[in-house]
N, C-alpha and C positions, 0 to 999 in steps of 0.2 A: 504494500500500500504506500502511496505517496500522496502529496496534497492533491485535492480534487482536480481532475482534468479528464478529457477524453483522449482518444488516440489522435485527435486533431488538435490537442493541447488547448486547454481552457483559458479563461482570462487570467490576468495577473493576480497574485495572491491578495493584494490589498482590495481589489475589486471583489474577490470571492468573499472575504470576511465582511465587506460592506453589505453584501447580499444577505449573509447569514444574520447579521445584526439587524438590518432594516426589515428583513422578511421579504416575501414576494408579494408586492403591493397589488398585483393584478387580481389576487384572490381575496375577496372581501366577504364579510359575514352576510349571508342571505337573510331575508326576512323569515322569521320563525313562525309567523301566524298563518302562513299558507305555503304550499309547495308550487313553485312555478312549473309550468308545463310547456314544452316546446312542441308545436304542432307539425313540424317538418316530418316528412315521411322518411323512414329508415327500414331497410330490408336486409335480412341476413339469410343467405341460402347455404345450407350445409349439404354437401354431396358425398355420401358415404361410399360411392363407387370409386372415388379417387382419393387415395390416401398414401401415406408413407409411414414407416416406422418412426416412433419417437426415439430419440437418442436415449439409451437406457440409463445414462447418468446425467440427465439434463439438468435437474435442479439439485444443488448441493449446498454446502456451507464452506465458509472460509474463516479459519481461526488464525488470528495474529495476536501476538503479545503486544497489545496497545490498550490504553485506557485501563490498565490493571485487569485485563481480560483473564490472564492466568494468575499472576502474582496478586493475591488479594481478591481472586475471583474463582475461576474454575478449579485452580489448584487449591486443594483443601487446607494447605498450611495457613494457620491463623495468626502467626507471629510475623510481623514485618521485619525484614533485614535480620533474619534469625542468626546469622553468623557474622554480623557487623561489617561485612564487606562493602555494603553500600555506604556506610558511614566512612569507612577507610578510603573508598574511592572519592567520595565528596570532599574529604579533607586533603586529598593529594598524597595520602600516606602510602598508597600502593597502586601500581598499574592494574588494569584489568588482567587477571591471572593468565589468560591466553594472550601471548605477546601480539604486537600490532599486526605483523604479517606472518602468521604461524607456519605457512608452508612454503615461503619463498626462500628456501635454504638450499635448493638444488637436490635434496634427497627426498625420500618418502617417509612419512611418519609411520612408525610401527605402533602396534596397540599400546596405549598408555604412554607413549613418548611425547614429550613436550618439545616443540621446536624453538630454535633460537631466532632472535631478531635478524632480519635480513639487511642487506646493504640498502642505502637510500635510493639507489638507482633501480631497484627492483620494482618500484611502484611509480606509476604516473600519478602525480599530485594534481587533482582537479582544481584545488584552491577553494578557500572558504568563500570567496567572493563570487564564485560561479553560480549564478542564480538558477541555472538549469536544474540543479539538484536540490534546491530549497533547503540546503543543509542548515545554515545558520538560523534561518527563520524558524524552522521547525523546532530546533532545540530550544531556542528562546521561548517559543510558545509553550512547549511542554513544561519547561521548568517554571515558567511564570505561574502556572496553575497549581504548583505545589507549595503555595504560601499558606496552606491551611494550618490551623493551630494544632492539628493532630501530628504534624511533623515539626519537630522543634530544632531550632538552631542550637548548637552545642559548643559555645565558644570556650568552655573550660575543660574540654576533653584533651588531655595530654596525649602525645603520640610518641611511643617509645620504639626504638629500633636498635638492633645490634648489627654492627658492620659485618657483612658476609655471613650472618647467621640465617637460619630458616631454610626452607626448601629451595632446591635449585630450579628457579624459574627462568634462568637466563638473565637475571638482573641482580643487582646488589642492593640490599636494604640500606637506606640512609636515614639517619636520625633527624626527626623533625620535632621541634620543641613544643609548639602548641598552635592552636588554631589561629590565634591572632598574629603569629609570626611566620605564617607559611611562606610568604614571598620574600622574607628577609633571612639573613643568616644562612643556614644550610638549606640547599635547594631541594624542594619536594620532588618526588618521582615523576609527577606530572602536574600540570596546572590544576589546582583544586577548583571545584565549582564556586561560583561567586557567592552563592547563599546556600552552603551545605545544610541539608536537612536530615533529621533522623527521628524515627519513632521512639527512640530510647530516651528516658529521663532518669536522672539519679534520684535516690531517696535518701534523705538525711542531710542536714546542713553541713556536717563534717565529712561527707562522702566525696571522694575524688574518683574520677574515671580516667582510664588511659587505654589506648589501643597499643598492643604490643605484637611484634612478630618473633619474639624469643620463644623457643620451645613450642612451636605451633602444633596444633592437633594433627595436621597432615598436609600433604601437598595441595589438596583442594581447599584448605582453610589456613592460609598463611598468617592471619591475624586473629587475635582474641581480645576480649575486653577484660581489663583488670579493674576490680572494684576495691577501693581501699578506704578504711575508716581508721584514722590515726589518732586523732586528738579527743576521742570521746569513748569512755567506758560504758558498756551496756547500752550503747546507742544502736538503733536500727539503721543499717546501711544496705544499699542495693540499687536495683534498677527496676523500672516498670516499662511495659510496652503495650500500647493500645491497639496493636495490629494495624490493619488497613482501615483506619477511621472507625475503630471499635472491633473488639472480639465479639462476634455475635453469638451469645449464649442462648440456648433453648431452655425452657423450664425443665429442671431436673435432667438436663442433657448429660450424656456420658462423654467425657473428654480425657485425652491422654497426653501427658507431657513427657518429654525427654530432653536432656541437656547434658553437656560435658562440663565437668568441674575439676579444678585442681587448686590446691593452696598456692599462694604466691609469696615468695620471700620468707622471712622468718615470721611465721604467723601461727596463732593458736586456733584459727577457725577450722572446725571440723564438721559443723552442722549448718545446713542451708535449707531454707524453706522456699517452696514455690506455691503461689496461691493465685486463685482467680478472684478478682476484686471488681467492684463497681468502678466506673471511670474516674470518679473523684477520690477513690480509695477509702471511702467511709464504710463500705461494707465488704466483708470477705465472705465469698460464697463457698470456697473449698480450699483446703491447704494440704500439702504433702511435705513431710520432713525427710530430708536426706542427710544421713550422717556418714562417718568414715571417709570424709574428704581428705585426700592425701596430696602429696606433691606431684603425683602422676595423674595424667588425664584419666578420668573414669566416667563412664556413661551412667547416669541415673535416670530412671523412668518409672512411671506408674500412672494408674488411672485415678483421677480425682473422685472423691466421694460425691455423689450427685444429689443426696437428699436435700441439701440446702441451696443448690444452684438455682438461681432465678433467671427468668427470661430477661436478657439485657443486651441490646444491640451495641452498647458502648462500653463493654467491659474491658479489663486489661489483665495482663499477667504480671506478677511481681516475683522477683528473685531477691530474697532478703537474707541477711545474717546479722548477728549481734557483734558489734565491734568491741575493742579494736582488732584489726587484722585486715587481711586482703585475700581475695580469691580471684582466679581467672575463670572465665566462663566462655563457652562457645556453643553454637548450634542449639539454641533454645527453640524447641518446637512444641506447638500445641495443635492437636488435630482431633476431630471426632474419633471416639474410641472404635466405632464401627469401621472406619478407614484403616486403623492400625490392625484390627483383627483380620481384615481381608488382605493384609500385606503380602508381598512376594518373598522370594527366596533370600534376597539380600537385606531383608528387614525394611524395605521401602514400603510405606503405607500405600493403600489404594489411593490414587492421587486426586480423585475428583470430588468436588462439592456436589452433593446429591441433587439439590433443587435446580442448580444450573445445568447439570447433566440432563435432567428430565426436560428442561426447556429446549435443549439442543435436540434431544430425541424427538420432541414434539414436532420438529421441522421435517422429520423423516428424510434427512439428506441422503442423496444417492452417492455423493462423494464428499470427502473432507480434504480441503487444501490447507496445508500447514508448512512451516510455522510463520510464514509471512509471504509477501509483504516486505516492507522496508526493514523489518526486524531481521530478516535473513542477511541483508546487505550490511547494515550498520552505517552510521554516518562516515566512519572511517573503518578500515578493515579490522583493527584490533577489537572493535565492538560488534563484529558480525557474530551471528549464531554459529557456534562450532559444535557439531553433533557429538564428536568424540569426548568433549568435555561435559556432555549432558547425559552420559550413561553411567552405569555402575551404581553403587550405594549413593543415595542423595547426600549423605554427609561428606562425601569425597568430591562432590561436584563444585568447581570453583565459582561458577556463576560469571556474569559479565554485565557491563553497563548497557542498558537498552537505550537506543537513540530516542525513544519516546519519553525519556525523562526520568527513568527510575531503574533500580537494580533488579536484575533477573537472577534468581537462584538456580535456574535451569532444573528446578524440580519437575517441570514438564520438559522432558527431553525426547529424543527420537523414539525411545521405547514406549514412553507414555503416550505420545501422539499416535503411535500405531495401536496401542490399547484403546485409545479414544475412538479412532475410526472403526475399530471392530465393535466396540460397545454400542455405537449408534447405528451400526449396520451400513456403513459407508465405505466405498473404496477409497484408499488413500491417494492423495496427490502430493508428493514430497517435493518441496522447493529447495534447491541447493544454491549455495553461493558459488559463482564461477570466477572468483577473483576480482569482483567489482563491487565497490561500495559507492556511496553517494559522492565521495570526494577523491577516491583512489581507484586505480585499475592496475592489476598485476600484468606485467608484460608477458607475452606468450612464452618466452624462453625460461621464465621462472614459474610456469603454470603447473608443472608436473605434480607437485605434492597436492595442490588443490584438486587436481583431477583424480589423484589416488584417493583422496578423501571421499569424493563422490562415488567412485567405484566401491570403496569399502563400505559406504553407507548402504548401497544396494545389497551387498553381501550380508551385512548385519541384518537386514530386513528379510531377505529371501533365501539366504544361504543355508545349506544343510548344517546340522550341529557339529559336524566334523571339519567344517571350514574355519578359517582363522576368526572371522568376525561372527559367523554363525555360532561358534562356540561361546563367544562373549554374550550373545543374546541368550543362549541356553542357560548360562550361569545366572542370568537375571530371571529365569523361570519360564522361558518360552522356548521349548525344544522344537516345536513345529514352526516351520517358516511361515511368514505372512506372504500374501500376494501383494505385489506392487505393480499395478498396470500403468501408472503415470509418473513421470518425473519432469519437473519444470527446471530449466537451466536459467537461473537468475530471476530477477524481478524488476520490471520497468527499467531495464538497462539499455535498451536500444538507443543509439546515439551517443552513448558514453564511450570514452576511450577504451579500446581493446575489446569491447563486448563482442563484436562480430567475429573477430579472430578467435577469441576464447570460446565462444559458442560453437564454432565449427569443430574445434579441438575436442570439446566435451561431447558433442553429438556423435562424432565418428568413433571415439573411444567407447562410449556407452553402447552404441549400436553394435560394435563388434563383440563386446562382452555379453550384452543382454539384448539380443535381437528382437525380443517380443515387447520390450519396454517402449511405451509411447512417449516421445520426447516433445517438450513444449518450449517454444521460443517466446521471447518477450514482445514480439510484434510480427506482422506478416513480412517475412524476409524475402518472399518471392524467389527469384532466381539466384539470390545471393548465397543461400544456404538451404539444405534440406530441413524439413520440419514435419512432424506429425500433426501438431496442433500449434496455434499461436494465441497468446494472450491478447485480450481486448478489454480495456477498462473504460468506464463511463461514470463520471460524477457531474451532476448538472442541476438545473432548476426544473420545476414541474413541467413547464411548457416544452422545454427542449427534450426532456425525458419522454413525454408523450409523443412528440414528433419522431423520436427514434424507434417507434414501433415498426417502422418499415425499413430500418437500417439494413437488414439482410435480405430484403425481398429480391434484390437483383444480384446477389452473390453467385458466383459460378457454381454449377451443380456437377462438375466433372469429377469430383473426388469425394471420399468419405467425409463426414462431418469433421471439420478441422478448426473451428473457431471456439475459443474458450473465453467466454465473458466472465472472467474470474473475479471481477470487482465492478459493482455498479450500485448506485444509490442516488437519490435526490439529496443533495447537501446544501444547496442554496434555495432558501424559501421553504425548506422542509421543517423549519423549527427544530425541535428535538425529536421529531418523528411524528409529523402531523398527517391528517387525513389526505390532504391534497397531494402531498408527496407520495404517499402509499398508492393512491389511485393512479397517479402518473406511472409509477413503477409497474403496476398491474398491466397497464396498457402496453408498456415496453415488453413485458413478459409474454403477452399474447403473440408478439412478433417473434420472440425466441421460440415459442412453442410451434408456431406455424412454420418456422424456418429451421426446425430441428433436424432437417436433412443436411444442413451445413453448420449449425450451431451444436456443438457436442455437449457443452456443459456451461452452467452459469451459476453465479453466487452473489448474494448481497454482501456488502462490506461497510463497516466492520460488524463483527458478530456480537461482542460483549462490551459493556462499559460499567465500571464501578462508579456510580454517580453520587456517592456520599459526599456532601458538601460541595458538589458541583465540579469535582475533578474530572475533566475529560479533555482530550486534545482533538476530538473529532465531533462534529455537531450531531450527527444522527448515527445511532448504533442499535442494532436489532433487538438485543436483550439488555435490559437495564436492571442493575441490582445494587444493593448495599450489603451490609454485613448479615442481614437476616431476611431481606425481602427481594422479590424479583418480579418483573413484568415484561411483557413484550410490547414494543411500540406498534402502531397500526400496521406498519410494514411487515412485522412478524406474522400477522394473520394472513396477509397477502402471500407471503412466502409459503406458509403452511398449506393454504388452500391450493396453490398451484402444485406443490409437491404431492399432496394427498390425491389429487386428481390429475396426475401426470399422464396416466394412460399408457397404452402400448402403441397406438396408431394415431396419427394426425389426419383428420378428414379435411377435405377442401371446405373452406368457409369464405364465401364472398360477401362482403359488406358493401351496401350502397346506401348513401346518406344524402338526402336532398338539402340538408342544412348548408348555408354558405361556407362554413368552415367546420368540417366534421370534428366532433369531439367524442366519437365512438370508436371502440376497438373490440375485436372478437377473435376467438379461436374455437376449435372443436376437436375433441379427442375421443377415441374409443378405448374402453378398458381392456379389450382383447382384440385379437386379429379378426374375429368374426363380428365385431361391433354390435354385440347384443346390449351393451350399455354405452350411451353417448353422453359426454359432458360438454356443455357449452359454457364458455367464459365470456361474459359481455361486460365491457367497461364503459361507463358513462362519465366523461370528464367534465361535462357541462354542469352548471348550477341550476339546471331545470330537468324535470323528468322527461324521459324520452320513451316513446312507444316504438318497439322494434318488431316488425312483422317477420316471423321466422318460418322458413320452410325447410323440410328435411327430404332430400331426394336421394336417388341412387339406391333405393331399397330393392332387394331381390324379390322375385315374384312371390306373392303370398305373405310377405312381411309387412308389419305395421308398427307405428310408434304408438305406444299405449297412452291412454288419456291422462294418467297420473304420473307425477314426477316429484323430485325434491329440489328445492331452491335454497341456496345459502347466499345471503346478501350481507355485504360489508358496506356500511355507509354511516353518516353522522349528520349532525345539524349544522356544523360549521366547518369550512375548509381547514381551519387552523386547529380543530379539535385534536387533542393528544391524550394518550393514556399516561398514568402517573402512579406513584406508590399509593396515593390516597384513593385513586379510582382506576385500578389496573385494567378494567374491562370497559372503560368509558366508550371506546370504539371497538367493537368486537363483532364477529359474524353472528347472524341470526338465521336459524334453520327453520324452514316451514315446508309443508306439503302443498303441491299445486295440482290442480286438475284443469280440464278443458284444454289439454295439450293435443298430441297427435302429430301428424306430419305437417300441419299448418296451424299456427297460433300466434297470438300477440304476447309479447313480453314487455312489462312495464319496468324500465330501468330507472331507479331513483337518481336524484342529483348526486354527483360525486360518489359513484358506487361501483362495486364489483359484484356481479351476480354469477354464481356458479350453479347451473341448472343441469341436473342429471335426468336423462330420458332413458326409457327401456324400449328396446326393439324386440319384437316377438316374431317367431317364425322364420328366423334367418340363420339357423344353425349350419345349414349345408351350403351356404352361399360362397361364392368365390369372387372377390372383388378384383378389378383391374388396378394394378399399382402403376402409377405414372407420376411424373413431376406435377405438383399442384400448380406450378407457375406456368404450365402450358394450357391451363383451363381458362376459357373465356367466361 
């Protein structure tokens, strides 16, 4: 995902946000005391004798780690920045654990091997000022929204470092004195964020906090937090964490905590408590005591007693001890006990938050594209998603900085994404980095290790358990290989330095090794390079989205479906997911359905947003949640209705409208090849009711359309109507029975509506339809 645009490149960024702020003025609130009726004639003729198969994976979902979709969202971890790496990164104390250009070393990474930093000339620097990549603007926008009180500036956290100590990451630790002196004295490892934020707060007036890289827990966790209470006897010291805008506790819910502890320095602290508290700390809901803390790292864990846990969306976890003394702590995790109980071989809990997973399942996606989007690329290559760092025990995953403005633990890694696709019944679409970020591109002569990473990733997913990477997967609890039908080479990289050459290299290497894998380019490369499918993205306003319903009507029909509309949404004038935007998207989707002989797959974007206190970097997001609640925007219901009624065949649907500027769209599908059940989707974009005269032809001899059917209507009173936490079904589909149908009838389409009408055809079991291009029908 990048900033909204179409393949023909949208308006400038400032104009985009002006539209978002001002709204789409053309759509105004209609009078509520009566319904306007447009008397112009409209005719829809459905010809069942002419049809083509629907692309089997037409409507799916796209998951990207944006808007805390995973961290603080679908990923069930409740503690934010559980291993303090986000704090360390923000303070400039450590680089992202994966070095800036991990594979530009001339060799091939072996399993578990960390690469060294490459020479400067291995990367083409696009430059921060290159507006083509929107790099600086996006990062500023993402960080600007993290000024919420749930994330605290921590100017008094000391940063300890021991020269040349700690794991071998290809860099040397450097001592940094404190937050206020980061840019003076000894130079930090990288420039710190201008306003570093952390969900961690100290407890106790005499408590001091320090980040240290001495005696780390492991290679994946090079820093830990030291909590010290020096000048106060019998005083309470420690830290609290409010999670992602609150740990959302359910009434008498079962929660499990784990953390690593060791004593620090000459200390007498041997006992530590971990408790669940109200956000203000006035109430303690549950507490566990852990003793026998020693100078060696030890994992402590247990389930909180649930008798006194209260429903609280803004709770926090506290790690406390009685001073004086000091402890070091790392990887503090709180998860629902059910997730821990369902964990895998490596002790990784089942990773998904239940209610959000159910919302995703409700879409019935045929495919799942992951993990991005821009998340795959990174603003610079050191922040790109690296799949080898995202596997194995979660406690050993280093995590990385997410260009959308927050730290990613990589608790959702390649293994978990494959689990997710399987759980929701979708085929996976795995998006890889091809040596291109927003600001950097790897030169072809240094590309080999990046290519090897891609090949290894396919082996990890599909390889037998006796292969190198298939064995790694098996150790994580999955002996049976997964199927991987699609792989996308990069994201929105067309036009960037090196992409075309890099793409060709990846395509040919992957084709040789995995000939059945369908490979996806970032745009239509035409004769420049081979491609099985190509990405097509569309972000726009309601009028433009409605007009794009015919975008693929004239696409060449000489090959199999090869267009992947992997990202689309109304982002300008769509509010935070309003009715008019959703209806415009429905009209566009009728075009996708009619043209599914050339459009292979399509997905709305983005999928999730954690909307607590307004944090978001994207205006419209399909599923909105906070720590305890979730709802779907109006577009969610559009996506679900199209997916539920995708069908097996697309029948010819010819729409004629006598209105001066038609605001109707339609498509027709059959649930099976014999068309015994036909579903019409009729979209009325106008703010007046329309009467549509429907005829159904092409019936075999003796067949008839029954009088009764079922209609599902999605509409509302106001074009700007939205769903919300307070009213999650303010705009939602309504189902009713209809009669008076048959092969000719009138359909009343309400203003700003999507109508899904299912008809039954009787007496056609033995028919044989002529299959031909629908676009040759007059």
